[in-house]
VEXZA-276469 format. One record per residue (C-alpha): residue number from 1; residue in one letter; x, y, z. Coordinates in nm, 3 decimals, padded with zeros to 5 digits. Example, Ala and Ser with C-alpha at 12.3 -4.5 7.8 and 13.67 -1.06 7.14 Angstrom:
(node 1 A (01.230 -00.450 00.780))
(node 2 S (01.367 -00.106 00.714))
This chain:
(node 1 Q (-00.572 01.131 01.562))
(node 2 L (-00.706 00.834 01.371))
(node 3 Q (-00.440 00.631 01.197))
(node 4 L (-00.386 00.340 00.970))
(node 5 V (-00.143 00.059 01.050))
(node 6 E (00.069 -00.100 00.781))
(node 7 S (00.233 -00.439 00.814))
(node 8 G (00.399 -00.704 00.601))
(node 9 G (00.716 -00.526 00.503))
(node 10 G (01.058 -00.685 00.527))
(node 11 L (01.362 -00.805 00.339))
(node 12 V (01.309 -01.011 00.027))
(node 13 Q (01.530 -01.126 -00.260))
(node 14 P (01.478 -00.995 -00.611))
(node 15 G (01.197 -01.186 -00.778))
(node 16 G (01.030 -01.256 -00.446))
(node 17 S (00.691 -01.151 -00.312))
(node 18 L (00.548 -00.967 -00.015))
(node 19 R (00.196 -00.879 00.087))
(node 20 L (00.143 -00.552 00.266))
(node 21 S (-00.163 -00.489 00.481))
(node 22 C (-00.325 -00.161 00.576))
(node 23 A (-00.573 -00.177 00.862))
(node 24 A (-00.772 00.059 01.079))
(node 25 S (-00.888 -00.021 01.429))
(node 26 E (-01.075 00.296 01.522))
(node 27 F (-01.286 00.360 01.213))
(node 28 T (-01.430 00.167 00.922))
(node 29 L (-01.260 00.184 00.586))
(node 30 D (-01.578 00.097 00.395))
(node 31 Y (-01.641 00.447 00.260))
(node 32 Y (-01.282 00.540 00.192))
(node 33 A (-01.068 00.505 -00.114))
(node 34 I (-00.739 00.349 -00.007))
(node 35 G (-00.402 00.393 -00.168))
(node 36 W (-00.034 00.328 -00.129))
(node 37 F (00.259 00.561 -00.173))
(node 38 R (00.625 00.476 -00.138))
(node 39 Q (00.936 00.680 -00.072))
(node 40 A (01.291 00.569 -00.128))
(node 41 P (01.592 00.752 00.019))
(node 42 G (01.674 01.060 -00.184))
(node 43 K (01.368 01.020 -00.406))
(node 44 E (01.030 01.186 -00.423))
(node 45 R (00.723 01.012 -00.287))
(node 46 E (00.561 00.801 -00.557))
(node 47 G (00.201 00.692 -00.585))
(node 48 V (00.192 00.313 -00.625))
(node 49 S (-00.171 00.202 -00.634))
(node 50 C (-00.519 00.287 -00.516))
(node 51 I (-00.859 00.122 -00.488))
(node 52 S (-01.207 00.270 -00.471))
(node 53 S (-01.429 00.229 -00.168))
(node 54 S (-01.629 -00.045 -00.339))
(node 55 G (-01.318 -00.215 -00.471))
(node 56 G (-01.453 -00.187 -00.822))
(node 57 R (-01.184 00.044 -00.951))
(node 58 T (-00.810 00.016 -00.915))
(node 59 A (-00.513 00.204 -01.051))
(node 60 Y (-00.141 00.137 -01.064))
(node 61 A (00.177 00.326 -01.136))
(node 62 D (00.340 00.214 -01.460))
(node 63 S (00.642 00.099 -01.260))
(node 64 V (00.438 -00.168 -01.077))
(node 65 K (00.166 -00.251 -01.328))
(node 66 G (00.145 -00.625 -01.387))
(node 67 R (00.342 -00.703 -01.070))
(node 68 F (00.139 -00.552 -00.786))
(node 69 I (-00.226 -00.620 -00.702))
(node 70 I (-00.434 -00.410 -00.466))
(node 71 S (-00.743 -00.554 -00.300))
(node 72 R (-00.965 -00.490 -00.003))
(node 73 D (-01.159 -00.697 00.245))
(node 74 N (-01.412 -00.466 00.406))
(node 75 A (-01.522 -00.740 00.645))
(node 76 K (-01.168 -00.737 00.787))
(node 77 N (-01.137 -00.360 00.751))
(node 78 T (-00.811 -00.419 00.566))
(node 79 V (-00.657 -00.336 00.230))
(node 80 Y (-00.379 -00.546 00.081))
(node 81 L (-00.100 -00.480 -00.164))
(node 82 Q (00.032 -00.803 -00.312))
(node 83 M (00.377 -00.735 -00.453))
(node 84 N (00.524 -00.993 -00.690))
(node 85 S (00.842 -01.008 -00.898))
(node 86 L (01.001 -00.755 -00.667))
(node 87 K (01.297 -00.555 -00.791))
(node 88 P (01.569 -00.367 -00.602))
(node 89 E (01.412 -00.042 -00.721))
(node 90 D (01.097 -00.132 -00.524))
(node 91 T (01.294 -00.074 -00.205))
(node 92 A (01.121 00.202 -00.010))
(node 93 V (00.903 00.283 00.285))
(node 94 Y (00.545 00.209 00.186))
(node 95 Y (00.262 00.421 00.328))
(node 96 C (-00.109 00.365 00.298))
(node 97 Y (-00.373 00.635 00.313))
(node 98 A (-00.752 00.648 00.339))
(node 99 L (-00.931 00.923 00.149))
(node 100 R (-01.292 01.040 00.165))
(node 101 G (-01.369 01.386 00.036))
(node 102 A (-01.133 01.626 00.212))
(node 103 T (-01.051 01.378 00.488))
(node 104 V (-00.733 01.176 00.467))
(node 105 Y (-00.564 00.947 00.715))
(node 106 W (-00.211 00.809 00.689))
(node 107 G (-00.019 00.520 00.829))
(node 108 Q (00.332 00.528 00.973))
(node 109 G (00.484 00.326 00.690))
(node 110 T (00.646 -00.013 00.653))
(node 111 Q (00.993 -00.076 00.512))
(node 112 V (01.034 -00.297 00.207))
(node 113 T (01.388 -00.392 00.110))
(node 114 V (01.460 -00.593 -00.203))
(node 115 S (01.816 -00.717 -00.202))
(node 116 S (02.019 -01.030 -00.255))
């Protein structure tokens, strides 16, 4: 089962920043759209952001627009989610996925905790 690997999560104070990475070691991400979901305890999974295979199109949830930036480096086979001005309500497990047609791969998730 091919998988993605997320990294970069951790504990940060409100107003701080983190950069999440989503990488694949067994297949190339070049032809896949990549996105991020998050899930907080007791809440439904929420789509956060996504980026097209070329990187030319991006989309963001209203809750993160203006604070988060998604980007990709196909040479490094990695997608990034730069998270700025973090709020306690951003606390969640963040999952990345790779989508191409009917094929989707998921990562195991990385915990982000925003707390003072």
